[in-house]
C-alpha positions as CSV (number, residue, x, y, z in Angstrom):
1,M,-54.7,-43.7,-59.7
2,Q,-56.8,-45.0,-56.9
3,S,-58.6,-42.2,-55.0
4,L,-56.7,-41.9,-51.8
5,K,-57.2,-40.2,-48.5
6,I,-53.7,-40.0,-47.0
7,E,-53.6,-39.4,-43.3
8,V,-50.1,-39.1,-41.7
9,N,-49.8,-40.2,-38.1
10,T,-47.6,-37.3,-37.2
11,D,-47.4,-38.0,-33.5
12,E,-46.2,-41.6,-34.0
13,L,-43.7,-40.5,-36.6
14,I,-42.2,-37.9,-34.4
15,Q,-42.1,-40.4,-31.5
16,R,-40.1,-42.8,-33.8
17,I,-37.7,-40.0,-34.8
18,E,-37.1,-39.1,-31.2
19,Q,-36.7,-42.8,-30.2
20,L,-34.1,-43.3,-32.9
21,A,-32.3,-40.1,-31.8
22,S,-32.0,-41.5,-28.3
23,I,-29.7,-44.3,-29.7
24,S,-26.6,-42.2,-29.8
25,D,-22.9,-42.0,-28.7
26,C,-23.2,-38.3,-28.1
27,P,-22.6,-37.5,-24.4
28,E,-25.4,-34.9,-24.6
29,P,-29.1,-36.1,-24.8
30,P,-31.1,-35.7,-28.0
31,P,-31.3,-33.7,-30.2
32,A,-27.5,-34.0,-30.3
33,V,-26.8,-37.3,-32.1
34,T,-23.7,-39.3,-32.9
35,R,-24.2,-42.6,-34.7
36,V,-21.2,-43.9,-36.7
37,V,-21.6,-46.8,-39.1
38,F,-20.8,-50.3,-37.9
39,T,-20.5,-49.3,-34.3
40,E,-22.6,-50.9,-31.5
41,T,-24.8,-47.8,-31.6
42,D,-25.4,-48.2,-35.3
43,L,-26.4,-51.9,-34.8
44,K,-28.8,-50.9,-32.0
45,A,-30.4,-48.4,-34.4
46,R,-30.7,-51.1,-37.1
47,A,-32.4,-53.4,-34.6
48,L,-35.0,-50.8,-33.8
49,L,-35.7,-50.2,-37.5
50,G,-36.0,-54.0,-37.9
51,S,-38.7,-54.2,-35.3
52,L,-40.6,-51.3,-36.9
53,Y,-40.4,-53.0,-40.3
54,E,-41.6,-56.3,-38.9
55,A,-44.5,-54.6,-37.2
56,A,-45.4,-53.0,-40.5
57,G,-45.5,-56.4,-42.2
58,L,-42.6,-55.7,-44.6
59,N,-40.3,-58.3,-46.0
60,V,-36.7,-57.4,-44.9
61,R,-33.4,-58.3,-46.4
62,V,-29.9,-57.1,-45.6
63,D,-27.0,-57.1,-48.0
64,A,-23.4,-57.9,-47.4
65,I,-22.5,-54.3,-46.2
66,G,-25.7,-53.7,-44.3
67,N,-27.9,-51.9,-46.8
68,T,-31.3,-52.8,-45.5
69,F,-34.4,-53.3,-47.8
70,A,-37.9,-53.4,-46.4
71,R,-40.4,-54.3,-49.1
72,W,-44.2,-54.0,-49.4
73,V,-44.8,-56.7,-52.0
74,G,-47.1,-55.5,-54.8
75,S,-49.6,-57.4,-56.9
76,E,-47.0,-57.9,-59.6
77,P,-43.9,-58.7,-57.5
78,H,-41.7,-59.6,-60.5
79,E,-42.1,-56.0,-61.9
80,A,-39.3,-53.5,-61.1
81,A,-39.9,-51.9,-57.7
82,V,-40.4,-48.3,-56.6
83,G,-37.7,-47.4,-54.1
84,T,-37.5,-44.8,-51.3
85,G,-35.3,-44.3,-48.2
86,S,-32.2,-42.6,-46.9
87,H,-29.7,-43.2,-44.1
88,T,-29.6,-43.2,-40.4
89,D,-25.9,-42.8,-39.6
90,A,-25.0,-39.4,-38.2
91,I,-21.8,-37.5,-38.0
92,P,-20.5,-36.6,-34.5
93,H,-22.6,-34.1,-32.6
94,S,-25.2,-33.6,-35.3
95,G,-29.0,-33.5,-35.4
96,M,-31.8,-35.9,-35.5
97,Y,-33.5,-35.2,-38.8
98,D,-30.8,-35.6,-41.5
99,G,-31.4,-38.9,-43.3
100,T,-33.7,-40.2,-40.6
101,V,-36.7,-38.3,-42.0
102,G,-36.3,-40.2,-45.2
103,V,-36.2,-43.6,-43.6
104,L,-38.8,-43.2,-40.9
105,G,-40.8,-40.8,-43.2
106,G,-40.7,-43.5,-45.9
107,L,-42.0,-46.1,-43.4
108,E,-44.8,-43.8,-42.4
109,A,-45.7,-43.1,-46.1
110,I,-46.1,-46.9,-46.6
111,L,-48.2,-47.1,-43.5
112,A,-50.4,-44.2,-44.6
113,L,-50.9,-45.9,-47.9
114,K,-51.9,-49.1,-46.2
115,R,-54.3,-47.3,-44.0
116,A,-55.8,-45.7,-47.1
117,G,-56.5,-49.1,-48.6
118,F,-54.0,-48.6,-51.4
119,Q,-52.8,-51.8,-53.2
120,P,-49.6,-51.3,-55.1
121,R,-49.0,-53.0,-58.5
122,R,-45.3,-52.6,-58.2
123,S,-43.6,-53.4,-54.9
124,I,-42.6,-50.4,-52.8
125,E,-39.2,-50.8,-51.1
126,L,-37.8,-48.8,-48.3
127,V,-34.0,-48.7,-48.1
128,M,-31.7,-47.7,-45.3
129,F,-28.3,-47.1,-46.8
130,T,-25.1,-48.0,-45.1
131,S,-22.6,-45.2,-44.4
132,E,-24.0,-42.2,-46.2
133,E,-21.8,-40.0,-44.0
134,P,-18.0,-40.1,-44.6
135,T,-17.2,-40.1,-40.8
136,R,-15.6,-43.5,-40.5
137,F,-14.0,-44.2,-43.9
138,G,-13.5,-40.7,-45.3
139,M,-15.9,-41.4,-48.2
140,G,-19.6,-40.8,-48.2
141,C,-22.4,-43.0,-49.6
142,T,-20.5,-46.2,-49.6
143,G,-23.7,-48.2,-49.5
144,S,-25.3,-46.6,-52.5
145,R,-22.1,-46.4,-54.4
146,A,-21.7,-50.1,-54.1
147,M,-25.4,-50.8,-54.9
148,A,-25.0,-48.7,-58.1
149,G,-21.6,-50.1,-59.1
150,A,-20.1,-46.6,-58.7
151,I,-17.2,-48.0,-56.7
152,S,-15.1,-51.1,-57.3
153,I,-14.8,-53.8,-54.8
154,E,-11.0,-53.2,-54.6
155,R,-11.5,-49.5,-53.9
156,L,-14.2,-50.2,-51.3
157,V,-11.9,-52.6,-49.4
158,E,-9.0,-50.1,-49.6
159,L,-11.0,-47.7,-47.4
160,V,-9.8,-47.7,-43.8
161,D,-10.9,-46.1,-40.5
162,D,-8.8,-44.3,-38.0
163,A,-7.8,-47.6,-36.3
164,G,-6.4,-48.8,-39.6
165,D,-9.0,-51.4,-40.2
166,N,-10.3,-51.7,-43.8
167,Y,-14.0,-51.7,-44.8
168,D,-14.2,-55.5,-45.2
169,V,-12.8,-56.2,-41.8
170,V,-15.1,-53.7,-40.1
171,R,-18.3,-54.8,-41.8
172,K,-17.6,-58.5,-41.0
173,R,-16.9,-57.5,-37.3
174,A,-20.3,-55.9,-37.3
175,G,-21.9,-59.1,-38.4
176,F,-22.4,-58.5,-42.2
177,E,-21.2,-61.4,-44.2
178,G,-21.5,-62.4,-47.9
179,S,-19.9,-61.5,-51.1
180,L,-19.2,-57.8,-51.7
181,E,-19.9,-58.4,-55.4
182,S,-23.5,-59.3,-54.4
183,V,-24.2,-55.8,-53.2
184,R,-24.5,-54.3,-56.7
185,L,-28.1,-54.3,-57.9
186,Q,-29.1,-55.9,-61.1
187,E,-30.0,-53.7,-64.0
188,G,-33.6,-52.6,-63.9
189,Y,-34.1,-53.4,-60.2
190,Y,-35.9,-50.2,-59.6
191,H,-38.6,-48.6,-61.8
192,A,-38.2,-45.3,-59.9
193,W,-36.4,-43.9,-56.9
194,L,-37.5,-41.0,-54.7
195,E,-35.9,-39.8,-51.5
196,L,-37.4,-37.5,-48.8
197,H,-34.9,-35.3,-47.0
198,I,-34.6,-32.1,-45.1
199,E,-33.3,-29.3,-47.3
200,Q,-30.1,-28.5,-45.2
201,G,-30.4,-25.0,-46.6
202,P,-32.5,-21.9,-46.1
203,E,-34.3,-21.5,-49.4
204,L,-37.7,-23.1,-48.6
205,E,-38.0,-21.4,-45.3
206,A,-37.2,-18.0,-46.8
207,A,-39.7,-18.5,-49.6
208,S,-42.4,-20.0,-47.3
209,R,-42.7,-23.1,-49.4
210,D,-43.7,-26.5,-48.1
211,I,-41.9,-28.7,-50.6
212,G,-38.7,-28.5,-52.7
213,V,-38.9,-30.5,-55.9
214,V,-35.2,-31.3,-56.5
215,T,-34.2,-31.0,-60.2
216,A,-30.5,-31.8,-59.8
217,I,-27.9,-32.8,-57.2
218,A,-24.5,-31.2,-57.2
219,A,-21.6,-33.6,-56.9
220,P,-18.3,-33.1,-55.1
221,A,-14.7,-33.5,-56.2
222,T,-12.8,-34.2,-53.0
223,Y,-9.0,-33.9,-52.8
224,L,-6.3,-34.2,-50.1
225,F,-3.3,-31.8,-50.3
226,E,0.0,-32.2,-48.5
227,V,2.4,-29.4,-48.1
228,V,6.0,-30.2,-47.0
229,G,8.3,-27.5,-45.9
230,V,11.1,-27.2,-43.4
231,G,10.5,-27.1,-39.6
232,G,12.6,-25.4,-37.0
233,H,12.7,-23.5,-33.8
234,A,10.3,-20.6,-33.7
235,G,12.9,-18.3,-32.3
236,A,16.0,-19.5,-34.2
237,V,15.0,-19.3,-37.9
238,L,14.7,-15.8,-39.3
239,M,11.8,-14.9,-41.6
240,P,13.8,-14.7,-44.9
241,K,15.0,-18.3,-44.4
242,R,11.7,-19.8,-43.6
243,R,9.9,-22.5,-45.7
244,D,6.8,-22.6,-43.5
245,A,4.4,-25.3,-44.6
246,L,1.3,-23.8,-42.8
247,C,1.8,-20.3,-44.4
248,S,2.0,-21.9,-47.8
249,A,-1.0,-24.0,-47.1
250,A,-2.9,-20.9,-46.0
251,K,-2.2,-19.2,-49.3
252,I,-3.5,-22.3,-51.2
253,V,-6.7,-22.3,-49.1
254,L,-7.3,-18.7,-49.8
255,A,-6.7,-19.3,-53.5
256,I,-9.3,-22.0,-53.4
257,E,-11.8,-19.6,-51.9
258,Y,-10.9,-16.9,-54.5
259,L,-11.4,-19.3,-57.4
260,A,-14.8,-20.4,-56.1
261,K,-16.0,-16.9,-55.7
262,K,-15.0,-15.9,-59.2
263,S,-16.6,-19.1,-60.8
264,I,-19.0,-18.6,-63.6
265,S,-21.4,-20.9,-61.9
266,P,-23.4,-19.5,-59.0
267,D,-23.9,-23.0,-57.7
268,L,-20.2,-23.9,-57.3
269,V,-19.0,-24.0,-53.7
270,A,-15.6,-24.9,-52.3
271,T,-14.7,-25.9,-48.8
272,V,-11.5,-26.7,-46.9
273,G,-12.9,-28.5,-43.8
274,Q,-9.8,-30.4,-42.5
275,L,-6.4,-29.0,-41.6
276,H,-3.7,-31.1,-39.9
277,V,-0.4,-29.4,-38.8
278,H,2.8,-31.1,-37.9
279,P,4.4,-30.9,-35.4
280,G,1.7,-28.8,-33.9
281,A,3.8,-27.1,-31.2
282,I,3.4,-23.5,-30.3
283,N,7.1,-22.8,-30.7
284,S,7.9,-24.9,-33.7
285,I,7.7,-23.9,-37.4
286,P,5.2,-26.2,-39.2
287,S,7.0,-28.6,-41.5
288,H,4.1,-30.7,-42.8
289,V,0.5,-29.8,-43.4
290,R,-2.4,-31.9,-44.8
291,F,-5.7,-30.3,-45.8
292,S,-8.9,-31.3,-47.6
293,M,-10.6,-29.6,-50.6
294,D,-14.3,-30.2,-51.5
295,I,-15.5,-28.5,-54.6
296,R,-19.0,-29.2,-55.9
297,D,-21.3,-27.9,-58.6
298,T,-24.2,-29.1,-60.8
299,D,-22.0,-28.2,-63.8
300,M,-19.3,-30.9,-63.9
301,T,-17.2,-29.2,-66.6
302,N,-17.0,-26.0,-64.6
303,R,-16.3,-27.8,-61.4
304,D,-13.5,-29.7,-62.9
305,D,-12.1,-26.5,-64.5
306,V,-12.0,-24.9,-61.0
307,V,-10.3,-28.0,-59.5
308,A,-7.6,-27.9,-62.2
309,E,-7.1,-24.1,-61.5
310,A,-6.8,-24.9,-57.8
311,V,-4.2,-27.5,-58.4
312,A,-2.3,-25.2,-60.8
313,W,-2.3,-22.4,-58.2
314,A,-1.0,-24.8,-55.5
315,G,1.9,-25.7,-57.8
316,R,2.8,-22.0,-58.4
317,I,2.6,-21.2,-54.7
318,A,4.8,-24.2,-53.9
319,K,7.4,-22.9,-56.3
320,Q,7.3,-19.3,-55.0
321,R,7.6,-20.4,-51.4
322,E,10.1,-23.3,-52.0
323,V,7.9,-26.1,-50.5
324,D,6.6,-29.3,-52.0
325,V,2.9,-29.8,-52.6
326,R,1.2,-33.1,-53.5
327,H,-2.4,-33.8,-54.1
328,L,-4.6,-36.9,-54.2
329,C,-8.1,-37.1,-55.7
330,L,-10.3,-39.1,-53.3
331,N,-13.4,-39.0,-55.5
332,S,-14.9,-37.0,-58.3
333,D,-18.5,-37.9,-58.9
334,P,-20.7,-36.6,-61.7
335,P,-23.8,-34.6,-60.8
336,A,-27.3,-36.1,-61.1
337,I,-30.2,-34.7,-63.0
338,S,-33.7,-35.7,-61.7
339,S,-35.9,-37.7,-64.0
340,P,-38.8,-35.7,-65.5
341,I,-41.1,-38.6,-64.6
342,I,-40.2,-38.3,-61.0
343,I,-40.4,-34.5,-61.0
344,D,-43.9,-34.8,-62.5
345,A,-45.0,-37.4,-60.0
346,V,-43.8,-35.2,-57.1
347,E,-45.5,-32.0,-58.4
348,K,-48.8,-33.8,-59.0
349,A,-48.6,-35.2,-55.5
350,C,-48.0,-31.6,-54.2
351,D,-51.1,-30.4,-56.0
352,E,-53.1,-33.4,-54.6
353,A,-51.9,-32.7,-51.1
354,A,-52.6,-28.9,-51.5
355,V,-49.1,-27.9,-50.5
356,T,-46.9,-25.2,-51.9
357,R,-43.7,-26.1,-53.9
358,Q,-40.8,-24.8,-55.8
359,R,-38.2,-26.4,-58.0
360,M,-34.6,-26.3,-56.7
361,I,-31.2,-28.0,-56.8
362,S,-29.5,-29.9,-54.0
363,R,-26.1,-28.5,-53.2
364,A,-25.5,-31.2,-50.6
365,Y,-25.1,-34.7,-52.1
366,H,-27.1,-37.7,-51.1
367,D,-27.5,-41.4,-51.8
368,S,-29.9,-40.4,-54.6
369,L,-26.8,-39.1,-56.5
370,F,-25.8,-42.7,-57.0
371,M,-29.3,-44.2,-57.3
372,A,-29.7,-41.9,-60.4
373,R,-27.1,-44.0,-62.2
374,I,-29.4,-47.0,-62.1
375,S,-32.9,-45.7,-61.9
376,P,-35.0,-42.7,-62.8
377,S,-34.6,-40.7,-59.6
378,G,-35.6,-37.6,-57.7
379,M,-35.8,-36.0,-54.3
380,I,-38.4,-34.2,-52.1
381,F,-37.0,-31.5,-49.7
382,I,-38.8,-30.1,-46.7
383,P,-37.8,-27.0,-44.9
384,C,-35.4,-26.9,-41.9
385,R,-35.2,-24.0,-39.5
386,G,-32.6,-21.5,-40.5
387,G,-31.2,-23.9,-43.1
388,V,-29.2,-25.5,-40.3
389,S,-28.0,-29.1,-40.5
390,H,-25.2,-31.3,-39.1
391,R,-25.7,-29.5,-35.8
392,P,-27.8,-30.4,-32.7
393,D,-30.1,-27.5,-33.4
394,E,-31.1,-29.0,-36.8
395,Y,-34.9,-28.9,-36.8
396,S,-37.9,-29.5,-39.0
397,A,-41.4,-28.9,-37.6
398,P,-43.8,-31.9,-37.3
399,E,-46.2,-30.3,-39.7
400,Q,-43.5,-29.8,-42.3
401,I,-42.4,-33.4,-42.0
402,A,-46.0,-34.6,-42.3
403,K,-46.5,-32.6,-45.5
404,G,-43.3,-34.2,-46.9
405,V,-44.6,-37.7,-46.0
406,S,-48.0,-37.0,-47.5
407,V,-46.4,-35.9,-50.8
408,L,-44.0,-38.9,-50.7
409,A,-46.9,-41.3,-50.2
410,R,-48.9,-39.9,-53.1
411,A,-45.9,-39.9,-55.4
412,L,-45.0,-43.5,-54.5
413,A,-48.6,-44.5,-55.1
414,N,-48.5,-42.9,-58.5
415,L,-45.2,-44.5,-59.4
416,A,-46.2,-47.9,-58.1
417,E,-49.3,-48.0,-60.4
């Protein structure tokens, strides 16, 4: 590989991150950020990114659902490209680093390579994925799913927001036109894929390591449960006669926690993050409860076994308590294993940049989970303070971000040659 002196312009990078964070629907100023896909705020953020890509001399294209590609054309432009990037949508009242570091850090990696005089053989392409977060449509990674062919057009269009508008209507209203079929990338489009991201966990900080070399990404199975009991007046129905939907749901939720804790896999986690109670009155017995279940693991067989156990327990609890329980699978994605080629490139880049590293898995899922279906893929993690993410106090220090960008730049250069 060409001998490179990589110099990251940390001050400008942090300034761009802060500038993007200021484009937010959150009533509080940065670092609290809310930026939901296909809103006016999302479109303003995209416009800022577009101006940065133009200033960097990158060729930009936008697909039919808003996935944005900014390409540094290599000396052999017909060869499969090397891709990097992440997302910039943000869940309500979250932080300013999740996803954003991978997009703006990817841009800075390209700029650093340009300043170093590097000339790529393969094109290097920076991607900003549409809708990594499930905030609006209840399903995450819709952009990368569609690019990888991991979701059908029919299923994509079925997704609706809280206003009842489907994905197709909302994307067109935001100005994104074209055939949904065109979003899927052709086979062999990418030679390699590498995403930079904050860890969203505490391991790197606890180990005092600069870089996490991601070896696998856990994948979720996401379900909705409905529990239907019998409502009534809180004072008039005696306890032996009750068929309380909320009490039954609570037993199922605790069963899910129990099953996760006794799992044979230390990486399996289970979460119930949504609970809706009807009628929701202080003096009325709950008659109808809906709740979510998210179970994820790097071992898909074990994950699916635990899911099956949870469904079976729910059925038994329903019978014991004389309520009805229904369940619906929203998605069940396979885990991703990082390519040895990408792992090797990242570890070599760490050695060249003289930073410390450790191999680790990602328990959070990312767009790279789906990119791994169509390209050799991997991820670079950088530490975040306290392992905190999806909160306004999410934080990664400038020097930590700069080290991640330096490693990303060197790995991209290696892969692009």
